[in-house]
C-alpha positions as CSV (number, residue, x, y, z in Angstrom):
1,M,26.4,-28.2,37.9
2,N,28.8,-25.8,39.9
3,T,30.2,-27.6,42.9
4,I,30.2,-25.3,46.4
5,L,33.5,-25.9,48.0
6,P,33.9,-26.1,51.9
7,L,35.5,-23.2,52.9
8,T,38.5,-25.2,54.5
9,E,39.9,-28.4,54.4
10,L,42.0,-30.9,56.5
11,P,45.7,-30.2,56.2
12,K,47.7,-32.2,54.7
13,G,49.4,-35.2,56.5
14,N,48.1,-34.5,59.9
15,A,46.0,-36.4,61.5
16,K,45.8,-33.8,64.6
17,G,45.6,-30.1,64.4
18,L,48.6,-27.5,66.0
19,L,49.7,-28.3,69.1
20,G,47.2,-31.8,69.1
21,F,43.9,-29.6,69.2
22,P,40.8,-31.0,67.6
23,L,40.4,-30.4,64.0
24,N,36.9,-28.7,63.7
25,L,36.4,-28.3,59.4
26,D,32.1,-27.3,61.1
27,L,32.1,-23.6,60.9
28,E,28.6,-23.5,61.4
29,Q,29.2,-25.2,65.0
30,I,32.4,-23.7,65.9
31,D,32.9,-24.2,70.2
32,A,36.1,-22.7,70.8
33,H,37.4,-19.9,72.8
34,I,40.5,-19.4,70.2
35,A,40.2,-20.7,66.8
36,I,43.5,-21.8,64.6
37,L,43.7,-21.1,60.4
38,G,45.7,-21.9,58.1
39,V,45.6,-19.4,55.4
40,P,48.4,-20.7,52.9
41,Y,47.9,-18.6,49.8
42,G,48.5,-14.7,48.9
43,L,47.9,-13.2,45.9
44,P,51.1,-13.2,43.3
45,Y,52.7,-10.3,41.9
46,Y,54.2,-12.9,39.0
47,P,52.5,-16.4,37.8
48,S,55.8,-18.0,39.7
49,E,54.5,-17.1,42.6
50,M,50.9,-18.9,42.5
51,A,52.1,-21.2,45.2
52,N,55.1,-19.9,47.2
53,D,57.2,-21.2,49.7
54,Q,55.2,-19.7,52.3
55,S,52.4,-21.3,51.0
56,R,53.4,-24.9,53.1
57,A,54.4,-23.2,56.7
58,P,50.8,-23.7,57.9
59,D,51.3,-27.4,57.7
60,I,54.9,-27.5,58.2
61,L,54.6,-26.0,61.8
62,R,51.5,-28.5,62.7
63,Q,53.7,-31.2,61.8
64,N,56.7,-29.8,63.9
65,A,54.4,-28.5,66.6
66,Q,52.7,-31.6,67.5
67,D,55.8,-33.9,67.4
68,A,55.8,-32.9,71.3
69,A,52.3,-33.5,71.7
70,W,51.5,-36.7,69.9
71,D,52.2,-39.5,72.1
72,E,52.3,-37.1,75.4
73,P,50.9,-34.0,75.6
74,R,53.8,-32.5,76.9
75,T,53.3,-29.0,75.8
76,L,49.8,-28.8,77.2
77,H,49.9,-30.3,80.8
78,H,53.8,-29.4,81.4
79,F,54.7,-26.5,83.4
80,D,56.4,-24.1,81.1
81,W,58.4,-21.7,82.3
82,D,57.2,-18.9,79.8
83,L,54.2,-18.8,81.5
84,G,54.9,-20.2,84.9
85,G,52.4,-23.3,84.9
86,P,50.7,-25.3,82.2
87,L,49.9,-23.8,78.6
88,L,46.3,-23.3,80.0
89,N,46.8,-22.7,83.6
90,N,44.7,-25.7,84.2
91,K,41.8,-23.9,82.9
92,D,38.8,-25.6,80.4
93,I,40.0,-23.6,77.5
94,K,38.6,-24.9,74.3
95,I,40.8,-24.8,70.8
96,V,40.2,-25.9,67.6
97,D,42.1,-26.0,64.8
98,L,39.5,-24.9,61.6
99,G,42.4,-26.4,58.9
100,N,43.2,-24.8,56.2
101,V,41.0,-21.9,54.3
102,T,40.5,-23.4,50.8
103,A,41.4,-21.9,47.4
104,D,40.3,-21.8,43.9
105,F,43.2,-21.8,41.2
106,R,40.7,-20.5,38.9
107,D,40.5,-17.6,40.7
108,P,42.9,-16.2,43.2
109,R,41.3,-14.1,44.7
110,E,39.1,-16.5,46.1
111,H,41.0,-17.9,48.9
112,Y,41.2,-14.3,50.4
113,N,37.3,-14.2,49.9
114,R,37.0,-17.7,52.3
115,A,39.8,-16.0,54.6
116,E,37.8,-13.2,55.1
117,R,34.2,-15.0,55.3
118,V,35.4,-17.9,58.1
119,A,37.1,-14.5,59.9
120,S,34.1,-12.9,60.3
121,K,32.4,-16.1,61.9
122,I,34.9,-16.2,64.3
123,F,35.4,-12.6,65.2
124,S,31.5,-12.2,65.2
125,S,31.7,-15.3,67.6
126,N,34.1,-13.1,70.2
127,I,36.3,-16.3,69.7
128,T,40.0,-15.6,69.6
129,L,41.5,-16.1,65.6
130,I,45.4,-17.2,65.4
131,S,45.9,-17.3,61.8
132,I,48.8,-19.2,59.9
133,G,50.5,-18.3,56.6
134,G,51.2,-17.7,54.3
135,D,52.7,-14.7,52.8
136,H,52.0,-11.3,54.6
137,G,49.0,-10.4,51.7
138,I,47.2,-13.0,53.9
139,P,45.8,-10.5,57.0
140,I,44.4,-8.2,54.5
141,P,41.2,-10.3,54.3
142,I,41.5,-11.8,58.1
143,M,41.3,-7.7,58.9
144,R,39.1,-6.7,56.4
145,A,37.1,-9.4,58.8
146,I,37.0,-7.1,62.1
147,P,33.6,-5.7,62.7
148,E,33.6,-1.7,62.5
149,N,32.4,-1.4,66.1
150,K,35.2,-3.4,67.6
151,P,37.9,-1.2,66.0
152,V,41.1,-2.1,67.0
153,V,45.0,-0.6,67.0
154,L,47.5,-2.8,64.9
155,I,50.6,-4.0,65.6
156,Q,52.7,-5.2,63.3
157,I,56.2,-6.9,64.2
158,D,58.2,-6.9,60.6
159,A,61.5,-5.3,59.1
160,H,59.2,-3.7,56.2
161,M,56.3,-1.0,56.5
162,D,54.7,-3.0,53.9
163,W,53.1,0.3,53.0
164,R,53.0,-0.2,49.0
165,N,50.4,0.6,47.4
166,E,50.4,-1.6,44.1
167,V,52.8,-4.1,43.0
168,N,52.7,-5.1,39.1
169,G,48.6,-3.9,39.8
170,E,47.8,-6.1,42.3
171,R,47.1,-4.0,45.7
172,E,46.4,-7.0,48.2
173,G,49.8,-8.8,48.0
174,Y,52.7,-9.0,50.6
175,S,54.1,-5.6,50.4
176,S,50.6,-3.9,51.0
177,P,49.0,-5.4,54.2
178,I,49.6,-2.0,56.2
179,K,48.6,0.4,53.7
180,R,45.4,-1.8,53.0
181,A,44.7,-1.8,56.7
182,S,45.0,2.2,57.4
183,E,42.2,2.6,54.7
184,L,39.7,0.6,57.1
185,K,37.3,2.0,59.7
186,S,38.0,-0.7,62.1
187,V,42.0,0.0,62.5
188,N,42.2,2.8,65.0
189,S,46.0,3.5,64.9
190,I,48.7,1.4,63.5
191,F,52.3,1.1,65.6
192,Q,55.1,-1.0,63.4
193,I,57.8,-2.4,65.2
194,G,61.4,-3.9,64.3
195,L,61.7,-2.0,61.0
196,R,65.1,-1.7,59.3
197,G,67.5,-2.5,56.3
198,V,66.0,-2.0,53.2
199,G,62.8,-3.6,52.0
200,S,60.1,-3.0,48.8
201,G,59.2,0.4,50.9
202,R,60.3,3.5,49.3
203,Q,60.5,7.1,50.4
204,E,56.8,7.9,48.9
205,E,56.0,4.8,51.2
206,F,57.8,6.2,54.4
207,E,55.8,9.7,54.0
208,E,52.7,8.3,53.8
209,A,52.9,6.0,56.2
210,K,54.0,9.4,58.5
211,A,51.2,11.5,57.2
212,Y,49.0,9.1,58.2
213,G,50.5,9.0,61.9
214,S,51.7,5.3,62.1
215,N,53.9,5.0,64.5
216,L,57.1,3.7,63.2
217,I,59.6,2.2,65.7
218,S,62.6,0.4,64.5
219,A,64.4,-2.3,65.7
220,Y,67.3,-0.4,66.8
221,E,65.3,2.1,68.7
222,V,63.8,-0.9,71.0
223,H,67.4,-2.2,71.5
224,D,67.9,1.3,72.6
225,V,65.0,1.9,74.9
226,G,63.5,-1.8,75.6
227,I,60.6,-3.5,75.0
228,H,59.0,-1.6,78.3
229,N,59.3,1.9,77.1
230,I,57.8,0.9,73.8
231,L,55.0,-0.4,75.5
232,N,54.4,2.5,77.3
233,R,53.4,4.2,74.1
234,I,50.9,1.9,73.1
235,P,47.2,2.9,74.8
236,D,45.7,0.5,77.0
237,G,41.9,-1.1,77.6
238,V,41.7,-0.9,73.6
239,N,41.1,-4.1,71.0
240,F,44.3,-5.0,69.6
241,Y,45.3,-7.3,66.5
242,L,48.8,-8.4,66.0
243,T,50.4,-9.5,62.4
244,I,53.8,-10.7,62.8
245,D,56.1,-11.6,60.1
246,A,58.9,-13.5,60.7
247,D,61.2,-11.6,59.3
248,G,60.4,-9.2,61.9
249,M,62.7,-11.6,64.3
250,D,66.4,-11.4,64.0
251,P,67.4,-13.9,61.6
252,T,69.5,-15.9,64.4
253,I,66.1,-16.6,65.8
254,M,64.1,-16.8,62.8
255,P,66.6,-17.5,59.6
256,A,63.6,-19.1,57.5
257,V,62.6,-15.8,55.9
258,N,62.8,-15.0,52.0
259,A,64.6,-10.9,53.3
260,P,66.9,-11.9,56.5
261,T,68.2,-8.8,57.7
262,P,70.0,-8.2,60.8
263,G,69.4,-6.6,63.9
264,G,65.8,-7.9,64.3
265,L,63.8,-8.3,67.5
266,N,65.2,-11.3,69.8
267,W,63.4,-13.5,71.6
268,V,63.3,-12.3,74.9
269,Q,61.9,-8.9,73.5
270,I,59.0,-10.9,71.4
271,R,58.0,-12.4,74.1
272,E,58.1,-9.7,76.5
273,L,56.0,-7.5,73.9
274,I,53.6,-10.5,73.1
275,H,52.7,-10.5,77.0
276,G,52.5,-7.1,77.3
277,I,50.1,-6.1,74.5
278,V,47.7,-8.8,75.5
279,K,47.9,-7.5,79.4
280,K,46.6,-3.9,77.9
281,G,43.6,-4.9,76.3
282,K,41.9,-7.8,74.4
283,V,43.8,-9.3,71.4
284,I,41.0,-10.5,69.0
285,G,43.2,-11.9,66.8
286,L,46.8,-12.7,65.8
287,D,48.7,-13.7,62.7
288,L,52.5,-15.2,61.7
289,V,53.2,-15.0,58.5
290,E,56.0,-14.9,55.7
291,I,58.1,-18.8,57.4
292,S,59.6,-20.3,54.4
293,P,60.3,-23.8,54.9
294,S,62.8,-24.0,52.5
295,F,65.2,-21.7,54.1
296,E,64.8,-23.7,57.6
297,K,68.1,-24.6,59.6
298,G,67.4,-27.3,62.1
299,N,63.9,-26.2,63.0
300,T,65.0,-23.0,64.7
301,T,62.5,-21.2,63.3
302,L,59.6,-23.4,63.6
303,I,60.6,-24.1,67.4
304,H,60.4,-20.4,68.0
305,A,56.8,-20.0,66.1
306,E,55.7,-22.8,68.1
307,R,56.7,-20.7,71.2
308,L,55.6,-17.7,70.3
309,I,51.9,-19.0,69.9
310,C,52.1,-20.9,73.2
311,N,53.2,-17.7,74.9
312,F,50.1,-15.6,73.2
313,I,47.3,-18.4,74.3
314,G,49.2,-19.3,77.7
315,S,49.4,-15.3,78.3
316,A,45.6,-14.7,77.2
317,V,44.6,-17.1,79.4
318,R,46.6,-16.0,82.6
319,A,45.0,-12.1,81.4
320,G,41.4,-13.4,82.0
321,Y,40.4,-13.5,78.3
322,Y,38.3,-16.7,78.6
323,D,36.9,-16.5,82.3
């Protein structure tokens, strides 16, 4: 008899969810404004990548982030200078952690199937989704779940274009999420911000992205003209989806990545960008991917990752998303 596995499971080693928010594995009963979801496993290019270093990041980030909230929930109740008040602005905002999407290593693609099913439930309930990866393949099933009748402008923060059609025959790995997004009817336009250095992209991927009409914005352009001018190029009054690769930031603030590249966005820039996008329209989902805990240096990456998520939550609350 085949056993039907649940779509999500408890984080390993954690009794609470991210920032101490309650865990809820009952996906038929999600009472929340914001849902946090771990999606640990991408689709590998090589057998050794079945469970890569990034797959440990959702649970390690939960453990690191909840340290400040365990005995006294300072992150939730103390004054936050990034936000101008407590995280939830003294509002009754419901946030739940849905745990991690389960995997079936007899069929690696099943993890994506389950992630898409969970994301579809969340989006259909008008709940804001925060996904934690995992490598950059995991936004592929999340973006597939975006309803076609609620199309988004996709904002990617990354050192790399991620426009490969396939690598070793795999079309849904970490080098392909933006190429796959460009094929979705639910994605109206794409802004790729923070590009720099050398990655897996070749001249042909660059030409394909240009032909599609993607807005390719290097990190150096951001430094030259400032985030305010970049935000002015992005439309107002639309739905957004944000996919954030940790290597989009400068390695001085996020060193725990597989491809550290000098010249990335700094903390002030990424914070301003998140707040600016949130104010422009409705961000229906955000993912943070490509944190490799083995390369961490003094919790630097994890601290910035927590602050990034808190700034997104706090700015969404203040933008009136849940009023």
